[in-house]
C-alpha positions in Angstrom: 107.4 135.4 121.3 108.2 135.4 125.1 111.5 135.3 126.4 112.8 131.9 127.5 113.1 131.8 131.4 116.9 130.6 131.3 119.4 131.3 128.3 122.8 130.1 128.5 124.8 131.3 125.6 128.2 130.2 124.6 129.2 129.0 128.1 133.0 128.1 128.6 134.1 127.0 132.2 137.8 125.9 132.7 139.7 125.0 135.7 143.3 126.2 135.6 145.9 123.6 137.3 149.6 123.2 137.3 149.8 121.2 134.0 147.5 123.6 132.0 143.7 124.7 131.6 141.1 121.9 131.8 138.4 123.0 129.3 135.4 121.5 131.1 132.5 123.4 129.3 132.9 124.6 125.8 130.3 126.9 124.0 127.2 125.3 125.6 124.0 127.1 124.7 120.5 126.4 125.3 117.3 127.8 126.5 114.7 126.5 129.1 111.2 127.6 128.9 109.0 128.1 132.1 107.3 124.8 133.1 109.4 122.5 130.7 111.8 119.7 131.6 115.4 119.7 130.1 117.7 116.7 130.1 121.5 116.7 130.0 123.1 113.2 129.4 126.5 112.2 128.7 129.4 110.0 130.2 131.1 111.1 133.6 133.3 113.7 132.7 131.2 115.4 129.9 130.6 118.7 131.4 127.0 118.0 132.6 127.5 118.9 136.3 129.9 121.7 135.5 127.4 123.4 133.2 125.0 123.3 136.5 127.5 124.5 138.9 128.0 127.3 136.2 124.5 128.5 136.2 124.5 128.7 139.8 128.0 129.9 140.1 128.7 127.6 142.8 132.3 126.3 141.2 135.1 125.3 143.3 138.4 126.9 142.7 140.2 127.1 140.3 137.1 126.8 138.3 135.7 130.1 136.6 133.3 131.0 133.6 135.7 132.5 131.0 133.3 133.6 128.4 129.4 133.5 127.8 126.2 134.4 129.4 123.8 133.0 131.6 120.5 135.2 131.2 117.5 134.5 133.7 114.5 136.4 132.7 116.9 138.4 130.5 119.2 139.4 133.3 122.9 138.1 132.8 123.8 136.3 136.3 127.3 136.0 135.7 127.5 139.6 136.3 125.8 139.5 139.8 127.8 140.4 142.9 128.0 137.9 145.5 125.2 139.2 147.6 122.6 139.3 144.6 123.9 135.7 143.7 123.1 134.3 147.3 119.5 135.7 146.9 119.3 134.3 143.7 119.8 130.8 144.7 117.2 129.1 146.3 114.9 131.9 145.7 115.0 131.4 141.7 116.9 128.4 141.0 117.8 125.2 143.5 119.8 122.3 143.1 119.4 118.6 144.5 123.0 116.8 144.5 123.9 113.4 143.7 124.2 111.9 147.1 122.1 113.1 150.0 124.3 111.9 152.4 127.1 114.1 151.7 125.0 117.0 151.1 123.1 116.9 154.2 125.0 118.1 157.7 125.2 114.8 159.8 125.4 116.8 163.1 122.2 118.9 162.4 118.7 117.5 162.7 116.6 117.4 159.6 114.6 120.2 160.9 117.5 122.6 161.7 118.8 122.2 158.2 115.4 122.6 156.4 114.5 125.7 158.9 117.8 127.4 158.3 117.6 127.1 154.4 114.0 128.7 154.6 115.2 131.3 157.2 118.1 132.3 154.5 116.0 132.6 151.6 112.7 133.9 152.9 111.4 136.6 155.2 109.8 134.0 157.5 110.3 134.0 161.2 111.6 130.6 162.9 108.0 129.4 164.1 106.8 129.9 160.4 109.9 128.4 158.9 109.4 125.2 160.9 105.9 125.1 159.8 107.0 125.4 156.5 109.5 122.7 156.7 107.1 120.2 158.2 104.6 121.3 155.1 107.4 120.4 152.7 108.1 117.1 154.0 104.5 116.1 153.6 104.4 117.3 150.1 107.6 115.2 149.2 105.9 112.1 150.7 107.8 111.7 154.0 105.7 109.9 156.7 105.5 111.1 160.4 107.0 114.7 159.3 107.0 116.1 163.0 109.1 113.0 164.0 111.4 113.2 160.8 112.3 117.0 161.7 113.9 116.0 165.1 116.0 113.1 163.4 119.4 113.3 162.0 120.4 112.1 158.4 121.8 108.9 159.3 118.5 107.7 161.0 116.9 107.9 157.4 116.9 105.6 154.6 118.7 106.9 151.2 115.2 107.4 149.5 114.1 109.4 152.6 117.2 111.7 152.6 116.9 112.5 148.8 113.0 113.4 149.6 114.5 115.7 152.4 116.9 117.1 149.8 114.0 117.9 147.6 112.0 119.3 150.2 114.8 121.6 151.1 115.3 122.8 147.4 111.5 123.5 146.9 111.0 125.1 150.1 111.4 128.6 148.8 109.3 127.9 145.6 112.1 128.4 143.1 111.4 128.9 139.1 113.8 126.2 138.2 115.1 122.9 139.9 118.4 121.5 138.8 118.6 117.7 139.4 122.2 116.7 139.5 122.1 112.7 139.2 119.3 112.7 141.9 118.9 109.0 141.6 122.6 107.7 141.4 122.7 106.4 145.0 119.6 104.8 145.2 118.4 101.5 144.4 116.0 100.8 141.4 112.7 100.6 143.2 113.6 103.9 145.1 114.8 105.6 141.8 111.3 105.2 140.2 109.7 106.6 143.1 112.0 109.6 143.2 111.5 110.4 139.3 107.7 109.9 139.7 107.7 112.4 142.8 109.6 115.1 140.9 107.1 114.7 137.8 104.4 115.1 140.2 105.7 118.1 142.0 106.5 119.7 138.6 103.0 119.3 137.4 101.6 120.8 140.7 104.1 123.8 141.0 104.7 124.6 137.4 108.5 124.8 137.7 111.0 124.1 135.1 113.6 121.2 135.7 117.1 120.5 134.5 117.7 116.9 134.9 121.2 115.7 134.7 122.1 112.2 134.3 124.4 109.7 132.5 121.3 107.2 132.4 119.3 107.9 129.2 116.3 105.4 130.8 116.1 108.1 133.6 114.9 110.8 131.4 113.0 108.9 128.6 109.7 109.8 129.8 110.4 112.7 131.6 111.8 115.7 129.3 110.6 117.8 126.9 114.1 118.2 125.3 117.4 116.5 125.6 120.8 117.6 125.1 123.8 115.0 124.8 127.0 116.4 125.9 130.5 114.9 125.3 133.9 116.6 126.1 132.1 119.8 127.4 130.1 120.4 124.1 126.7 119.8 122.9 126.8 117.1 120.3 123.0 116.7 119.9 119.8 117.9 121.0 116.1 117.3 120.1 113.0 116.1 121.7 113.1 112.9 123.7 111.5 110.9 120.5 114.1 112.4 118.0 116.9 111.4 120.5 115.8 107.9 121.2 114.3 106.9 117.8 116.3 109.0 115.5 119.9 109.6 117.1 122.1 111.4 114.5 125.2 111.7 116.3 127.6 108.6 116.6 128.2 109.3 120.2 124.3 109.3 121.0 124.0 106.1 119.0 126.7 104.6 121.1 124.8 105.5 124.2 121.8 103.9 122.8 123.3 100.6 122.1 124.6 100.4 125.6 121.2 100.4 127.1 119.8 97.1 128.1 116.3 96.3 126.5 113.8 93.3 127.4 113.6 92.5 123.7 117.3 92.2 123.3 118.0 90.2 126.5 120.3 87.6 124.5 122.3 90.0 122.7 125.5 91.6 124.2 125.6 95.2 125.0 128.1 97.0 123.0 130.1 99.5 124.9 131.6 102.7 123.5 135.2 101.9 122.8 138.2 104.2 123.9 138.4 106.5 126.5 137.1 110.0 126.9 139.0 112.8 125.5 141.7 114.7 127.7 140.4 118.0 128.4 143.6 119.3 128.9 144.4 118.8 125.1 141.1 118.9 123.3 141.6 117.7 119.4 141.2 120.4 116.8 138.2 118.4 115.0 135.2 116.7 116.4 136.3 115.3 120.2 134.7 112.2 119.6 136.5 111.1 116.3 139.0 109.1 118.2 136.3 106.8 119.4 134.3 106.7 116.4 133.6 103.8 113.8 132.7 106.0 111.1 135.1 109.0 111.6 136.5 110.7 108.2 139.4 112.8 107.5 137.3 115.9 108.0 136.6 114.8 111.5 140.1 114.7 112.8 140.8 118.2 111.3 137.6 120.1 111.6 135.0 120.3 114.3 131.5 120.1 113.0 128.8 122.8 113.8 125.3 121.9 114.8 123.1 121.3 111.7 119.1 120.9 111.7 117.9 117.4 111.2 114.2 119.0 111.3 112.6 121.6 113.3 112.9 119.6 116.7 116.6 118.1 116.2 120.1 119.4 115.6 123.4 117.4 115.5 126.7 118.4 115.3 128.3 115.4 113.2 130.1 115.4 109.8 128.2 112.3 108.9 124.8 114.3 108.7 126.5 116.8 106.2 128.0 113.8 104.2 124.3 112.3 104.0 122.9 115.4 102.8 125.8 115.7 100.2 125.2 111.9 99.2 121.4 112.3 98.8 122.0 115.6 96.8 124.1 113.5 94.5 121.7 110.8 94.0 119.1 113.4 93.1 121.5 114.9 90.4 121.7 118.3 92.5 125.3 118.1 93.1 127.9 117.6 90.2 
C-alpha cells in the first residue's frame, strides 16, 4: 500500500498566554491521499484553521507545535529548518485565506504580487513569471487578464480577488491546496462559482485539497472524507455520505440540525445550546459533554476514544459504546 501524501499524527498546538496555555489542537491525526479532497468542519474556535497553520508552520507567536508529526511524502516537516520550510510552502503546499482583501497587499498591483510569488518559489525569470501570472489568471476564469495584472486589489470585486488568491496559490503547482474558509466573505452566488472553480481545477491538476469551513453545505458534494472537529480534537470522521446520513457524534448531529433545508422550511432550526468549551481549562471527559442533551456520567469523567462505526466511519462518542452494549445485551451476549 502506497504512503499517503500527507500524514498528520497526534498533532498538538498551544498558545502560551499570561493566564495559561490555550490548547488549540489536541491530538489531531489524519491522512490525505493524492488527488483527494478532505473537509474539516466545526464551529469557530474548534481548531480547524490552527491545524492548517500548523501544517504550514505559519503560526503567530506565541503559538507553537508542542507534540506530533506532519509527514509529507514520509518526511517530518516539523523538523525542517526555516529555509527548507520556505521552499516547501508554495511549491508543495499552498493556502487560500478567508478574506482576500486582507491577504492581498493594497499598495501593489495584482501583477506585482503574482509575479513576486512565482519568482520566490520557482527558477523563472521576471518575464517568464509575468507570463505565468497571466496564464494563471486565465486558468481561474479572470476576464481580461492583461488588464487585471495592472490593477490594484480595491479595483476588483470580492469574487475576482478570491480568484486571484487561487491563481497565486496554484501558480507553483503545489501538491496540496489548503482552502481556509475560501467562501466566507463572498455572497451565495459567488460562493458557488468559487467552489465549482476549485472542483474543476482539482480535476484538471490532480492536486489534493484540504477544505476548511464551518458550513457543512459547502463541502457536501466536494469531499471524499470529512473530519468534524470540536475543542481542538477530532470527534468524528467518515465519507460525506456517512457524516451526512449517519452522524454518530452528538455534536455532528447538532450541526446537521442547524442546517436549513427546503423540505423543512416551516420548521425552526435547532441551535446547539451553550457555549464552546474554554480551551484554557479543558474538561477531563468529553469536551462536548456540557452542551450534550444525552450526556452520561462517564462523559464527564473520561474522554472517549474514536471507535469504528464501519470501514468508512469513526466517532469518539460514549453513546456508540452504550449502543453496542445495549445491542449485545438484547442478543444475550452480555450478562
